[in-house]
C-alpha positions in Angstrom: 22.9 3.1 -30.3 26.2 1.2 -29.3 27.9 2.1 -26.0 31.6 0.5 -25.2 32.3 0.5 -21.7 35.4 -0.5 -20.2 35.3 -3.5 -17.6 36.8 -2.7 -14.0 36.3 -5.7 -12.1 38.1 -5.7 -8.5 38.9 -9.0 -7.0 36.5 -8.4 -3.8 33.8 -7.7 -5.6 33.1 -11.0 -8.2 33.7 -14.5 -7.1 36.6 -16.0 -8.6 37.0 -13.2 -10.9 38.9 -13.9 -13.8 40.8 -10.7 -13.6 42.3 -11.4 -10.3 45.4 -13.8 -10.7 49.1 -14.7 -9.8 50.3 -16.1 -13.0 50.5 -14.3 -16.6 48.4 -15.4 -19.3 44.9 -16.9 -19.2 42.8 -19.0 -16.6 40.3 -21.8 -16.7 37.6 -22.5 -14.5 38.7 -23.7 -11.2 39.6 -27.6 -11.0 39.6 -27.2 -7.6 38.2 -24.4 -5.1 37.5 -24.2 -1.3 35.1 -21.0 -0.3 34.6 -22.5 3.4 30.9 -22.3 2.6 28.3 -19.5 2.5 24.6 -18.7 3.6 22.1 -21.1 5.7 23.9 -24.0 4.8 26.5 -23.4 7.3 30.7 -23.6 6.8 32.8 -26.4 5.6 35.1 -27.6 7.8 38.1 -28.9 6.6 38.8 -32.4 8.1 41.8 -33.0 10.4 43.3 -34.6 7.1 43.6 -31.5 5.7 45.0 -29.1 8.4 47.6 -29.1 10.9 45.4 -26.8 13.2 42.9 -27.6 15.7 39.5 -26.7 15.2 37.5 -24.2 17.5 34.0 -23.9 18.1 34.6 -20.4 19.3 35.2 -17.5 16.6 38.3 -16.3 19.0 41.1 -18.5 18.3 44.2 -19.4 20.4 47.6 -20.2 19.3 47.6 -23.1 16.6 43.9 -23.0 16.2 41.3 -22.1 13.2 37.7 -21.2 13.2 35.2 -20.8 10.6 32.5 -17.8 10.6 31.0 -15.1 8.3 32.4 -11.9 10.5 34.4 -12.1 14.0 33.4 -9.4 16.9 35.0 -8.5 20.0 38.2 -10.9 19.5 41.2 -9.5 20.8 40.1 -6.1 19.7 43.2 -3.9 20.6 45.2 -6.5 18.3 42.7 -7.4 15.3 40.4 -5.4 13.4 36.9 -5.4 14.5 34.5 -6.4 13.4 36.3 -8.5 10.8 33.0 -8.7 8.7 32.3 -10.6 5.1 34.4 -13.1 3.6 36.2 -12.5 0.2 33.9 -14.4 -2.0 30.9 -11.9 -1.2 28.3 -11.3 -3.7 25.3 -8.7 -4.0 23.0 -12.1 -3.3 22.3 -11.5 0.9 21.9 -15.2 1.2 25.5 -15.5 -0.4 27.1 -12.4 1.1 27.1 -14.6 4.7 30.0 -16.4 3.3 32.7 -18.2 5.7 36.0 -17.4 5.6 39.0 -19.4 7.8 40.3 -17.8 10.6 43.8 -18.5 11.7 45.9 -18.4 14.7 48.9 -19.5 13.4 51.9 -20.8 16.0 54.9 -22.5 14.4 56.9 -22.5 11.1 56.3 -25.3 8.6 52.4 -26.4 10.0 50.5 -27.2 7.2 47.4 -24.7 7.6 45.3 -26.3 4.4 46.1 -29.1 2.1 43.9 -31.0 -0.7 44.6 -33.4 -3.6 43.6 -32.0 -7.3 43.0 -35.2 -9.9 41.9 -35.3 -13.2 45.0 -33.0 -14.2 46.8 -33.0 -17.7 49.9 -33.6 -17.5 53.0 -31.0 -19.2 50.4 -28.2 -18.3 50.3 -24.8 -16.4 48.0 -24.3 -13.3 47.8 -21.7 -11.0 47.6 -22.4 -6.8 46.4 -19.5 -5.3 44.6 -18.2 -2.2 43.2 -14.8 -0.6 44.7 -13.7 2.6 44.2 -11.2 4.8 46.3 -9.8 7.6 43.9 -9.7 10.9 46.4 -7.6 12.9 46.0 -3.8 13.0 48.9 -1.6 11.9 49.1 -0.1 15.5 49.2 -3.7 17.4 52.3 -5.2 18.9 53.9 -1.7 19.3 53.9 -1.5 15.3 55.8 -4.6 14.7 53.5 -7.3 14.6 54.6 -10.6 12.9 53.3 -10.6 9.2 52.0 -13.6 8.1 53.6 -15.3 5.5 52.4 -18.9 3.6 54.2 -20.8 1.8 52.5 -22.5 -1.5 53.7 -26.3 -2.2 53.1 -28.4 -4.9 53.8 -32.3 -4.7 53.2 -35.3 -6.5 50.8 -37.8 -4.8 54.1 -39.6 -4.0 55.5 -36.5 -2.0 58.0 -35.3 -4.9 58.5 -31.5 -4.7 57.1 -30.0 -7.8 56.9 -26.4 -7.1 57.4 -24.4 -3.8 56.9 -20.4 -3.4 56.5 -18.1 -0.6 53.7 -15.2 -0.2 56.0 -13.0 1.6 55.1 -11.0 4.3 51.1 -10.2 4.2 51.4 -6.6 5.5 49.2 -4.5 7.9 46.9 -2.0 6.8 46.6 1.5 8.7 42.9 1.8 8.8 40.8 -0.9 7.1 41.5 -4.7 6.3 42.2 -5.7 3.1 42.2 -9.0 0.9 45.6 -10.1 -0.9 45.9 -12.9 -3.6 48.9 -15.1 -2.7 50.3 -18.2 -4.8 52.3 -20.0 -7.7 52.4 -21.2 -11.0 53.7 -24.5 -12.1 53.9 -27.2 -14.4 52.4 -30.7 -14.0 55.1 -33.7 -14.9 54.7 -35.4 -18.0 51.8 -38.3 -17.5 50.9 -36.6 -13.7 47.1 -36.1 -13.5 47.0 -35.4 -9.5 49.0 -33.3 -7.6 48.8 -32.5 -3.6 48.6 -28.9 -2.7 49.6 -27.8 0.6 49.5 -24.0 2.3 52.1 -24.1 4.9 52.8 -21.5 7.9 56.3 -19.7 7.1 56.3 -17.1 9.7 56.8 -17.3 13.8 54.2 -17.4 16.4 54.0 -14.5 18.8 52.3 -11.2 18.4 50.8 -11.2 14.9 50.9 -13.3 12.2 47.1 -14.2 12.5 45.1 -14.0 9.2 41.9 -15.0 7.3 42.3 -17.5 4.3 39.4 -17.7 1.6 38.8 -18.7 -1.8 41.5 -21.6 -2.3 41.8 -22.3 -6.0 43.6 -24.7 -8.7 43.0 -23.7 -12.1 44.7 -24.0 -15.3 46.6 -21.5 -17.0 49.6 -19.5 -16.7 51.4 -20.0 -19.9 48.6 -19.1 -22.7 47.0 -16.3 -23.3 43.6 -16.0 -25.2 42.1 -12.3 -25.7 39.2 -11.2 -27.7 38.0 -8.5 -29.5 34.5 -6.9 -30.6 34.4 -5.4 -33.9 37.7 -4.3 -33.0 37.2 -3.2 -29.3 39.3 -5.2 -26.7 38.1 -5.6 -22.8 34.5 -3.8 -23.4 31.2 -4.4 -22.1 29.0 -3.7 -24.7 25.4 -1.9 -24.0 22.9 -2.3 -27.6 19.3 -1.1 -28.4 17.4 -4.0 -29.1 16.2 -2.1 -32.2 19.5 -0.9 -33.3 21.8 -4.5 -33.5 23.7 -5.4 -36.0 26.2 -8.4 -36.4 28.7 -8.2 -33.8 32.0 -9.9 -35.0 33.7 -11.4 -31.9 37.5 -12.5 -32.6 39.9 -14.4 -30.7 43.8 -14.3 -30.3 45.8 -17.3 -29.1 49.4 -17.2 -27.7 51.1 -20.1 -25.8 49.7 -22.9 -27.2 51.5 -25.2 -30.0 48.4 -26.8 -31.5 45.5 -25.0 -30.0 41.5 -26.6 -30.1 38.9 -23.9 -29.5 35.3 -23.5 -28.5 33.0 -20.7 -28.2 31.0 -20.7 -25.1 28.0 -18.6 -24.0 26.1 -17.5 -20.9 22.7 -16.3 -19.8 23.2 -16.1 -16.1 26.0 -13.7 -15.5 28.8 -16.5 -15.8 27.6 -18.7 -13.2 27.0 -21.3 -16.0 28.4 -21.7 -19.9 27.0 -23.3 -22.8 29.1 -24.5 -25.6 27.8 -22.7 -28.6 27.4 -25.6 -31.3 29.8 -25.6 -34.5 31.8 -22.3 -33.4 35.6 -23.7 -32.8 37.3 -21.1 -34.9 39.0 -17.8 -33.8 36.0 -15.7 -34.6 32.4 -16.0 -33.8 29.6 -13.8 -35.4 26.7 -12.8 -33.0 23.6 -12.1 -34.8 20.9 -10.1 -33.6 18.6 -11.4 -30.4 16.0 -10.5 -28.3 16.6 -8.4 -25.0 18.8 -10.0 -22.1 22.0 -10.3 -20.7 24.6 -12.5 -22.5 28.3 -13.5 -22.2 30.8 -14.9 -24.4 34.4 -16.6 -24.0 36.7 -19.1 -25.8 38.0 -22.0 -24.1 41.2 -23.2 -25.5 43.8 -26.1 -24.7 46.1 -28.2 -26.6 44.2 -30.5 -29.2 45.3 -33.3 -27.0 44.0 -32.0 -23.6 41.2 -30.2 -24.9 38.4 -33.3 -23.9 39.3 -32.1 -20.0 37.8 -29.1 -18.7 40.8 -29.2 -16.1 43.1 -28.6 -19.3 41.5 -25.7 -20.7 41.8 -21.6 -20.3 39.4 -19.1 -21.3 39.4 -15.5 -22.3 38.0 -12.7 -20.3 34.3 -12.9 -20.9 32.7 -10.2 -23.2 29.4 -9.1 -21.8 26.5 -8.1 -24.3 23.8 -6.2 -22.7 20.6 -6.0 -25.5 18.5 -3.6 -24.0 14.6 -3.5 -24.6 13.6 -0.3 -26.9 11.8 2.5 -25.5 8.2 1.5 -25.0 5.4 3.0 -27.3 2.6 5.0 -26.4 -0.9 2.7 -25.6 -3.2 4.9 -27.3 -2.6 7.0 -30.6 -5.9 8.9 -30.9 -7.8 10.9 -28.3 -10.5 13.7 -28.1 -10.0 16.3 -25.9 -12.5 19.1 -24.7 -12.3 22.7 -25.1 -11.9 24.4 -21.4 -10.5 21.4 -19.9 -6.5 20.2 -18.9 -5.4 17.3 -20.9 -3.3 14.9 -20.1 -0.9 13.0 -22.6 0.6 9.8 -20.8 3.7 8.2 -22.2 5.1 4.6 -20.0 6.9 5.2 -17.4 10.7 4.1 -16.6 13.5 4.3 -14.6 15.4 7.6 -15.5 13.4 7.3 -18.9 13.8 11.2 -20.4 10.9 12.5 -22.6 10.3 15.5 -25.3 7.2 16.3 -26.3 6.6 18.8 -29.2 2.9 19.5 -30.5 1.2 22.4 -32.4 1.5 25.9 -31.5 4.9 25.5 -30.4 4.0 23.4 -27.4 6.7 21.3 -25.5 7.0 19.1 -22.4 9.6 17.1 -20.8 7.2 15.2 -18.5 5.9 11.9 -18.9 2.4 12.7 -18.5 2.7 16.3 -20.3 -0.3 18.4 -19.9 -2.1 21.0 -22.4 -3.6 23.6 -20.0 -7.4 24.7 -21.0 -7.8 22.9 -24.4 -8.4 25.3 -27.2 -9.8 24.3 -31.0 -6.5 25.4 -32.1 -4.4 22.8 -30.0 -5.7 20.1 -32.2 -3.1 18.0 -34.1 -0.6 15.7 -33.6 1.6 15.6 -30.5 5.1 13.6 -30.9 6.9 12.3 -28.1 10.7 11.2 -28.1 11.3 8.5 -25.1 15.0 8.1 -24.1 15.6 5.2 -21.5 18.3 5.1 -19.2 21.3 3.5 -21.5 19.8 5.5 -24.6 17.4 3.9 -26.4 15.2 6.1 -28.0 11.8 5.5 -29.5 9.4 8.1 -31.1 6.1 7.8 -31.3 2.9 10.0 -31.7 -0.6 10.8 -30.9 -3.4 12.8 -32.3 -5.7 15.1 -30.2 -8.9 15.9 -31.9 -10.6 19.1 -29.9 -14.3 18.7 -29.5 -16.3 21.7 -28.1 -16.8 21.3 -24.1 -19.9 21.2 -22.2 -21.2 24.9 -21.5 -22.8 24.2 -18.1 -25.1 26.8 -16.6 -26.3 26.1 -13.3 -27.7 28.6 -10.7 -25.4 28.6 -7.6 -28.5 28.2 -5.3 -32.1 28.3 -5.3 -34.7 28.8 -2.0 -37.9 26.8 -1.1 -40.2 26.6 1.7 -40.1 23.0 3.4 -42.5 20.9 1.9 -42.6 22.7 -1.3 -40.8 21.5 -4.8 -38.3 23.9 -6.7 -36.8 23.0 -10.4 -33.6 23.4 -10.7 -32.4 24.0 -14.2 -29.2 22.6 -15.9 -28.3 23.2 -19.4 -25.5 22.9 -21.8 -25.4 18.9 -22.4 -27.5 15.6 -23.5 -27.0 13.8 -20.8 -27.6 14.4 -16.8 -26.9 12.7 -13.8 -27.9 14.5 -10.3 -27.0 13.0 -6.8 -27.6 12.8 -4.4 -31.2 11.0 -5.4 -32.7 12.3 -2.1 -35.9 14.5 -2.8 -35.6 14.5 -6.3 -38.4 13.7 -8.9 -35.6 12.3 -11.3 -31.8 12.2 -11.5 -31.2 11.6 -15.4 -33.0 14.9 -16.6 -32.0 18.5 -17.0 -34.7 19.8 -14.5 -35.7 17.9 -11.9 -38.1 18.8 -9.2 -36.2 19.0 -5.9 -38.2 18.7 -2.5 -35.6 18.0 0.5 -36.4 18.1 3.9 -33.0 19.8 4.8 -30.6 22.3 2.8 -29.1 20.2 0.6 -26.5 20.5 -2.1 -26.7 18.5 -5.5 -24.2 17.8 -7.8 -25.1 17.3 -11.6 -22.5 15.5 -13.9 -22.9 16.5 -17.5 -22.0 15.2 -20.9 -22.4 16.5 -24.4 -22.7 14.9 -27.7 -19.1 14.8 -28.0 -18.4 12.8 -24.6 -17.3 16.0 -22.9 -18.0 16.2 -19.5 -18.4 19.0 -16.8 -20.2 19.0 -13.6 -21.5 21.5 -11.3 -23.1 22.2 -7.9 -26.3 23.9 -7.0 -27.7 24.3 -2.8 -31.2 23.7 -2.3 -31.6 26.2 0.8 -34.8 24.7 2.7 -36.7 27.7 4.7 -37.9 25.4 7.5 -41.3 26.2 8.6 -41.9 27.0 12.7 -43.0 24.3 14.9 -46.1 25.4 16.6 -47.3 23.7 19.6 -50.1 24.8 21.5 -49.4 22.7 24.4 -51.1 20.0 26.2 -54.9 20.1 26.6 -55.9 21.6 29.9 -59.1 20.9 32.4 -60.1 23.2 34.9 -63.3 24.3 37.0 -65.7 27.4 35.9 -64.1 30.4 37.6 -60.3 29.4 37.6 -57.8 30.9 35.2 -54.9 28.5 34.1 -52.2 29.4 31.9 -51.8 27.8 28.0 -48.4 26.2 27.2 -47.8 27.8 23.8 -44.4 27.4 22.0 -43.0 28.2 18.5 -39.6 27.0 17.4 -38.3 28.2 14.0 -38.4 31.3 12.2 -42.0 33.3 12.3 -42.8 36.7 11.8 -46.0 36.7 14.4 -48.3 34.6 16.1 -51.8 34.9 17.3 -54.2 33.0 19.5 -57.7 32.2 18.1 -60.7 32.9 19.3 -59.6 35.6 21.7 -62.7 34.9 23.7 -61.7 34.8 27.8 -58.0 35.1 27.1 -56.9 37.7 29.4 -53.3 38.5 27.5 -53.5 37.3 24.4 -50.5 38.9 22.8 -48.8 36.4 25.2 -47.1 33.2 24.1 -48.3 32.0 27.2 -51.5 33.5 27.9 -54.3 33.4 30.8 -57.7 31.9 30.0 -60.7 32.1 32.0 -63.9 30.2 29.9 -66.8 29.5 31.3 -67.5 26.6 29.3 -65.2 24.1 27.1 -63.4 25.6 24.5 -60.4 25.3 22.0 -57.7 27.6 21.2 -55.6 27.8 18.1 -52.3 28.9 17.8 -51.1 30.2 14.6 -47.6 31.4 13.7 -46.6 33.1 10.4 -43.7 32.2 8.8 -40.9 34.7 8.5 -39.8 33.9 4.6 -43.4 33.8 3.3 -44.0 29.9 3.5 -47.2 30.1 5.1 -49.3 29.9 8.5 -49.1 27.0 10.6 -51.3 26.0 14.0 -51.7 23.9 16.5 -55.1 23.4 18.5 -55.3 23.1 22.7 -58.3 22.0 24.3 -59.5 24.1 27.4 -61.9 21.2 29.1 -64.1 23.4 31.6 -66.0 21.4 34.5 -69.2 22.6 35.3 -71.1 23.1 38.7 -72.9 19.9 39.3 -76.9 19.9 39.6 -78.1 16.8 41.1 -81.9 16.1 41.8 -82.5 14.9 45.4 -85.7 13.0 44.2 -87.9 12.0 40.9 -91.0 10.1 40.2 -90.6 7.8 37.5 -94.6 7.1 36.8 -94.7 7.9 33.5 -96.3 11.2 33.7 -93.4 12.5 31.5 -92.8 14.6 34.4 -89.5 13.9 36.4 -89.4 10.3 35.4 -85.6 10.3 35.2 -83.0 11.0 37.5 -80.1 13.0 35.6 -77.1 14.8 36.9 -76.7 18.5 34.8 -73.0 19.1 34.1 -71.6 15.9 34.2 -71.0 15.9 30.5 -68.3 18.1 31.2 -66.6 15.2 33.6 -65.9 12.9 31.1 -64.2 10.1 33.3 -67.1 10.0 36.0 -68.2 7.0 37.4 -71.8 7.1 39.1 -73.0 4.3 41.4 -76.3 4.4 42.9 -77.0 2.0 46.1 -79.9 0.7 48.0 -80.1 1.2 51.7 -78.4 -1.9 52.3 -75.5 -0.7 50.4 -76.1 -2.7 47.1 -75.0 -1.3 43.8 -78.5 -0.6 42.0 -76.8 1.1 39.0 -72.7 1.7 38.0 -72.4 4.0 34.8 -69.4 5.7 33.5 -69.9 8.9 30.9 -71.2 11.9 30.3 -75.2 11.0 30.1 -75.7 8.9 33.0 -79.6 8.8 34.0 -81.9 6.1 36.0 -85.3 5.5 35.7 -85.9 3.8 38.9 -85.7 0.2 37.8 -83.1 -2.4 38.2 -83.1 -5.3 35.5 -86.2 -3.6 34.1 -87.9 -3.9 37.4 -89.5 -1.3 39.2 -88.0 -0.5 42.5 -89.9 0.3 45.5 -90.4 3.7 46.6 -87.9 4.7 49.4 -84.7 6.5 49.7 -81.5 5.7 47.7 -77.9 6.9 47.5 -75.6 8.0 44.9 -71.7 8.3 44.7 -69.9 10.2 41.9 -66.6 9.6 41.4 -65.3 12.7 39.5 -61.8 10.9 38.6 -60.3 14.4 37.8 -58.5 14.9 41.1 -61.8 16.6 43.0 -63.4 14.9 45.9 -66.3 12.0 45.0 -69.8 13.7 45.2 -72.3 11.7 47.1 -75.8 12.1 48.4 -79.8 10.7 49.0 -82.2 10.1 46.3 -86.1 9.8 47.1 -87.8 7.6 44.7 -91.6 8.9 44.6 -94.5 7.2 42.5 
């Protein structure tokens, strides 16, 4: 596809655009140019020898002064446009758009605003001397009667002989905005002259007005000769061509105004910033062969045969711009497998402003980049074609074959229940490969029917794949019925005849409970019954699960302290009768400590335990007949017991 687009380039948008000119005919590259600098490198301040004005470091210049800046703000706001932002050269580059321009507050006629010397010229050759000017004074200023800038463009030989002089005329004010205006003159260098002096001179009075901006001062060959070009018979064109649809382009030049022209075709690969000669292409016709994608510009450079060796003597045709646009991209895959019952996505490469058209079986159609086949069926198998059109109209056709396989028919219960601590089987089917998660509580994560024994209610996910690679997933909740938490309470101690409460409790779900044995329980149906046992006993609290998950129990020990029977005499004579001093009932006091003293307070025996006895000896030696004393420390909150013992033989 070939699209032809007419070029329309404004002078404020393209740096030194070839379509902005004062003279007729074609122009060449600048021999001299002053843009006053741009970007971070700072302004180019003209030397005092190049201007009759005084340089001001402040943007707000006074009569007879000039300054350089990228914008002016707040300077005489009732008179000047404010802000005055952006120079004439401005480009789309952020760094380059911060260009400087010369702001002039002119005072008296005849004062040189800017002058420079251009060397290396060709004699008897036409040149254009021009600059861009902006009236900085608002239309309403000075009672709508401001002094308009008026500049004289003067060209002299280096000896001061006048070659040409021409006035710009009044530079008008604008109603609502600023406007750059190009002014200048065309002239011919004298025969044999290779250098000239260029001057821009104030040609208006000082006073209210005559304040202007100056930028892009240029000297360029041209003005008499004209070089025009056409491509395949079309003139002034921008060509957008799809890479896969390229053909030879015949670029033809037409030259007028030269007696004996010499020619050279040039090519630029960087949007006209730099140009290179195309070797061997020196005729009126250049045949451009197909190339890889990119942006290309072509022009013809022309001069009289004797002057062609100097770039300062050449004029150029307006560039022909050729954009070779890449073809639309192809699909990355051309065969895919789909599974019944699952949405299938057909992906095409993404691009800015791409258009898509998918077609396929069963009158399928979609215009999105990622077309979807909803809930794939076996009859959806087949070729799907896509037409991709780029933003410049380049088209690509491609296809993808979709093979439909049986999807996974996963069957899985929504939920199962089990008692805490009891395993339950999870049954999944419909595939050949299984993967369960999470792994906690599962006997195996890669089989269809693992055993699950989670400690709490858990939702398990299973991913299933069949022999065709089709996948599905599902979830099953394992609800765990927790066992009742049974506590019979802390162990108790009491004295014979006392009554105490048991601290039973049950947490969780249960249907009933019972205490066993019921002996000595005054109210066995209470969770905290009163008991009055006559001797040490264990009680069991049992709860029955509400969900049939069994019985759960806990035990509490009730220790009953018996009345102590303490002998006050014994006869350890070996006759087998009353040979030991032993306290009955002491076995119910597990922490009791018994100490026996002689009449001098000396400890004869000290024992801890439930089976303390004394045989009337100390260190294996029989003690004499007499009275001894005992102290029983019960260590259960009760007071110690003491008394005397009569040892008889």
